[in-house]
C-alpha positions as MATLAB code, in Angstrom:
seq = 'XXXXXXXXXXXXXXXXXXXXXXXXXXXXXXXXXXXXXXXXXXXXXXXXXXXXXXXXXXXXXXXXXXXXXXXXXXXXXXXXXXXXXXXXXXXXXX';
ca = [
     107.033   67.524  117.813;
     103.736   67.672  116.941;
     102.738   67.007  113.717;
     100.979   70.562  113.427;
     104.693   71.695  114.246;
     106.203   70.234  111.319;
     102.906   71.877  108.874;
     103.450   75.456  107.359;
     101.312   78.421  108.708;
      98.111   79.332  107.113;
      97.499   82.100  105.753;
      94.644   83.737  106.351;
      91.974   85.489  104.475;
      91.323   87.786  107.258;
      96.232   88.408  106.742;
      94.910   89.280  103.296;
      92.353   91.185  103.622;
      94.796   93.436  105.513;
      97.266   93.177  102.912;
      95.136   94.145  100.148;
      93.919   97.392  102.336;
      97.619   98.569  103.828;
      99.005   98.041   99.679;
      96.030  100.242   98.548;
      96.302  102.799  101.222;
      99.901  103.363  100.144;
      98.797  104.092   96.839;
      99.043  100.498   94.959;
      96.556   99.118   92.387;
      96.083   95.240   94.720;
      93.187   92.924   93.244;
      93.712   89.448   94.536;
      94.944   87.177   92.160;
      92.584   83.456   91.133;
      94.409   82.118   93.993;
      93.437   84.632   96.568;
      96.670   86.279   96.915;
      97.033   89.673   96.822;
      98.649   91.334   93.677;
      99.988   94.843   92.944;
      99.571   95.679   89.421;
     102.563   97.581   88.174;
     101.317  100.855   85.869;
     104.950   99.912   83.782;
     107.335   96.153   84.154;
     110.205   97.986   84.174;
     108.681   99.455   87.993;
     108.089   95.868   88.959;
     111.797   95.488   90.506;
     111.565   99.165   92.125;
     108.663   98.362   93.189;
     109.232   95.434   94.602;
     111.538   96.940   97.611;
     108.862   98.904   98.571;
     106.199   96.307   99.067;
     108.278   94.105  100.828;
     108.512   96.706  103.299;
     105.398   97.604  103.578;
     103.759   94.163  104.323;
     106.725   93.414  106.991;
     105.679   95.676  108.683;
     102.752   95.006  109.060;
     103.067   91.156  109.804;
     102.048   89.588  107.031;
     104.354   86.874  106.380;
     102.396   84.674  103.409;
     102.278   85.134   99.746;
     101.875   88.222   97.397;
     102.303   89.084   93.611;
     103.541   91.858   91.840;
     103.302   92.175   88.270;
     102.903   94.893   85.491;
      99.884   95.727   83.233;
      97.785   93.702   80.944;
      96.518   95.035   77.533;
      92.203   94.299   79.874;
      94.231   96.165   82.362;
      94.912   99.108   79.936;
      90.877   99.060   77.966;
      89.740   98.294   81.947;
      91.945  101.562   83.079;
      90.966  103.513   79.865;
      86.521  102.824   80.611;
      86.749  104.022   84.294;
      88.869  106.964   82.816;
      85.906  108.086   80.049;
      83.354  107.253   82.433;
      84.869  109.535   85.200;
      84.604  111.985   82.686;
      81.544  111.185   81.580;
      80.382  111.830   85.135;
      82.156  115.181   85.342;
      80.857  116.592   82.011;
      77.187  115.438   83.456;
];
């Protein structure tokens, strides 16, 4: 057995970007965490367990075997979202 066979498989940036795009295309709000892991942001913390099943299926369908994250909203997310909504309203009225 070669040493290479004993090491975990490395997930490339291309695979992570592919997973990120697939999640966004499915309508999820996604970001890269500080460690470069695609992370889905649920609108409510209560939705995490429900969405986790759907996310796992989606990633399995695209053959993504790397790590991913799912988290609830942060206060800073809401501020950012409110700011974006305010900007959109300004653009629509202008």
